[in-house]
C-alpha positions as CSV (number, residue, x, y, z in Angstrom):
1,M,0.0,0.0,0.0
2,R,1.2,3.4,-0.8
3,R,0.4,6.8,0.7
4,V,-0.8,9.6,-1.6
5,V,1.0,12.9,-1.4
6,P,-1.7,15.6,-1.3
7,L,0.7,18.0,0.3
8,L,2.3,18.4,-3.1
9,A,-1.0,19.6,-4.5
10,A,-1.2,22.2,-1.8
11,L,2.4,23.3,-2.7
12,A,1.3,23.6,-6.3
13,L,-1.4,26.1,-5.3
14,L,1.0,28.6,-3.8
15,T,0.6,30.8,-6.8
16,G,-3.1,30.3,-7.1
17,C,-6.2,30.7,-5.0
18,S,-7.2,28.4,-2.2
19,E,-10.6,27.0,-1.5
20,T,-12.6,27.3,1.7
21,T,-14.0,24.3,3.3
22,G,-16.2,23.7,6.3
23,G,-14.9,23.0,9.8
24,S,-12.4,24.8,12.0
25,G,-9.3,26.6,10.8
26,T,-8.6,28.9,7.9
27,A,-8.6,28.0,4.2
28,G,-9.1,24.3,3.7
29,D,-7.0,21.8,1.8
30,P,-7.8,21.7,-1.9
31,T,-8.1,17.9,-1.7
32,P,-9.6,17.2,1.7
33,T,-10.8,13.8,0.8
34,T,-7.2,12.6,0.4
35,A,-5.5,14.7,3.0
36,S,-2.4,13.3,4.8
37,G,-2.8,9.6,4.9
38,P,-2.1,6.3,3.2
39,A,-4.1,5.6,0.0
40,V,-6.3,2.9,1.6
41,P,-9.9,2.9,2.9
42,T,-10.3,4.3,6.4
43,S,-11.6,0.9,7.5
44,A,-8.2,-0.5,6.8
45,A,-6.5,1.9,9.2
46,P,-5.1,0.0,12.1
47,T,-6.4,0.7,15.6
48,S,-3.4,-0.8,17.4
49,G,-1.4,0.8,20.1
50,S,1.6,3.0,19.9
51,S,4.1,0.2,19.4
52,A,3.9,-3.4,18.4
53,G,3.7,-5.8,21.3
54,K,5.4,-3.8,24.1
55,P,4.5,-0.8,26.3
56,A,5.7,2.5,25.0
57,D,8.5,4.2,26.9
58,R,7.7,7.9,26.6
59,P,8.2,10.9,28.9
60,K,4.4,11.4,29.3
61,A,1.2,10.6,27.5
62,I,-0.3,13.4,25.5
63,D,-4.0,13.2,24.4
64,L,-4.4,14.7,20.9
65,G,-8.2,14.5,21.1
66,K,-8.6,18.3,21.4
67,S,-5.4,19.4,19.6
68,D,-5.5,21.9,16.8
69,P,-2.7,20.8,14.4
70,C,-2.5,24.4,13.1
71,A,-1.4,25.5,16.6
72,L,1.2,22.8,16.9
73,L,3.9,24.9,15.2
74,T,4.1,28.3,16.8
75,E,4.7,31.5,14.8
76,A,8.4,31.5,15.9
77,Q,8.8,27.8,15.0
78,R,7.2,28.4,11.6
79,A,9.5,31.3,10.9
80,A,12.5,29.1,11.9
81,F,11.6,26.6,9.1
82,G,10.7,29.4,6.6
83,L,7.0,28.4,6.6
84,D,5.8,31.8,5.7
85,R,2.3,31.0,4.3
86,P,-0.8,31.0,6.6
87,P,-1.6,27.6,8.0
88,R,-4.4,25.7,6.2
89,A,-6.6,23.3,8.1
90,S,-8.4,20.2,6.8
91,T,-9.2,16.7,7.8
92,S,-7.4,13.5,7.0
93,S,-9.8,11.1,5.3
94,V,-7.7,8.1,6.2
95,Y,-6.8,9.0,9.8
96,Q,-10.2,10.7,10.3
97,S,-8.2,13.3,12.3
98,P,-7.5,17.0,11.9
99,T,-4.5,18.1,9.8
100,C,-2.8,21.3,8.8
101,D,-0.5,22.4,6.0
102,F,2.4,24.8,6.6
103,L,3.8,26.0,3.3
104,R,6.7,28.2,2.0
105,E,6.3,30.9,-0.5
106,D,9.4,29.6,-2.3
107,R,8.0,26.1,-2.5
108,K,11.3,24.6,-1.4
109,Y,9.3,22.3,0.9
110,G,6.1,22.2,2.9
111,V,5.0,20.5,6.1
112,R,1.8,18.7,7.0
113,V,1.0,18.0,10.7
114,T,-1.8,15.6,11.6
115,A,-3.0,15.0,15.2
116,V,-3.8,11.3,14.7
117,T,-6.2,9.8,17.2
118,T,-7.1,6.6,15.3
119,T,-3.8,4.8,15.2
120,G,-0.3,4.8,16.8
121,I,3.1,4.6,15.2
122,A,2.7,0.8,14.6
123,W,1.1,2.1,11.4
124,Y,4.6,2.6,10.1
125,T,5.8,-0.9,10.9
126,D,2.9,-3.3,10.7
127,G,2.6,-3.4,6.9
128,S,-0.2,-0.8,6.7
129,F,2.2,1.7,5.1
130,D,4.7,0.7,2.5
131,V,7.8,2.6,3.5
132,E,11.3,1.9,4.8
133,A,10.9,2.5,8.5
134,Q,13.6,3.7,10.9
135,E,12.9,3.8,14.6
136,L,14.2,6.9,16.5
137,Q,13.4,9.2,19.3
138,V,12.0,12.7,19.2
139,A,12.4,14.7,22.4
140,G,12.4,11.4,24.3
141,F,9.3,10.1,22.6
142,P,9.4,6.9,20.4
143,A,9.1,7.8,16.7
144,V,9.4,6.2,13.3
145,L,10.8,7.9,10.2
146,G,9.4,6.6,6.9
147,S,10.7,7.1,3.3
148,S,10.4,5.3,0.0
149,P,12.6,5.5,-3.1
150,E,9.4,5.4,-5.1
151,D,8.3,8.6,-3.4
152,P,11.5,10.8,-3.4
153,Q,9.6,14.0,-2.8
154,T,8.4,13.1,0.6
155,C,9.5,12.0,4.1
156,Y,7.1,10.9,6.9
157,L,7.5,10.8,10.6
158,G,5.2,9.6,13.3
159,V,5.7,10.4,17.0
160,D,4.2,8.2,19.7
161,V,2.5,10.6,22.1
162,S,-0.1,8.3,23.6
163,D,-1.5,4.8,23.2
164,G,-3.2,4.6,19.8
165,Q,-2.3,8.2,18.9
166,M,0.6,9.9,17.1
167,A,1.7,13.3,15.9
168,D,2.2,12.7,12.2
169,V,4.6,14.9,10.2
170,Q,4.9,14.9,6.4
171,V,7.6,17.0,4.7
172,A,7.3,17.2,0.9
173,S,9.0,19.2,-1.8
174,F,7.6,20.6,-5.0
175,E,11.0,22.0,-6.1
176,G,13.3,19.0,-6.1
177,T,14.6,19.2,-2.5
178,P,16.4,15.9,-2.0
179,Q,14.6,13.3,0.1
180,E,17.7,13.1,2.4
181,E,17.2,16.8,3.3
182,L,13.5,16.3,3.8
183,C,14.2,13.4,6.2
184,R,16.7,15.6,8.1
185,L,14.0,18.2,8.4
186,A,11.2,15.9,9.5
187,P,12.7,15.1,13.0
188,Q,13.4,18.8,13.5
189,V,9.8,19.7,12.7
190,A,8.5,16.9,14.8
191,G,10.6,18.0,17.7
192,A,9.1,21.5,17.4
193,V,5.6,19.9,17.4
194,V,6.4,17.8,20.5
195,E,7.8,20.9,22.2
196,T,4.5,22.7,21.6
197,L,2.5,19.7,22.9
198,V,4.6,19.3,26.0
199,N,4.4,23.0,26.9
200,G,0.7,23.3,25.9
């Protein structure tokens, strides 16, 4: 199974007009029915815990149930990553969770943050998501970095913040930024998201 990359569509609209959709947040994603998530039916999304077969070792549990992903990168954090376009809220049709795009005017790369409440980071390693998965830690929280040579414009990262929940970060480029650089950025962006969650 392979994840679609709707963030690239959002990047492509940087020079055009955006649509407005219902729900909270500002301008909606132009393709809300395929926002941030693997290209599989929602019913196929796993509901497993944060890790496969063992308790998660995390500094604390953070419930994302009421989190606004557009607030998970502060203005200062967005400036540090050059994300100078207004955040755009929508809903992930696969995760059934709120998501937000943070884009750059120069289109070097864009970031999508999803507050996933329907599955944990086991999604990256249990066969649900066809990527090369690398386990790591982000600010002391278990995390998994995902990439695929078939999708060189994107890098994915899920951070285990609670059982059956994750902060999901997608970094994608419309201008040919190497995947290696995107995968260096993903843990940095995820670290900023976790910092906001911990301090929130």
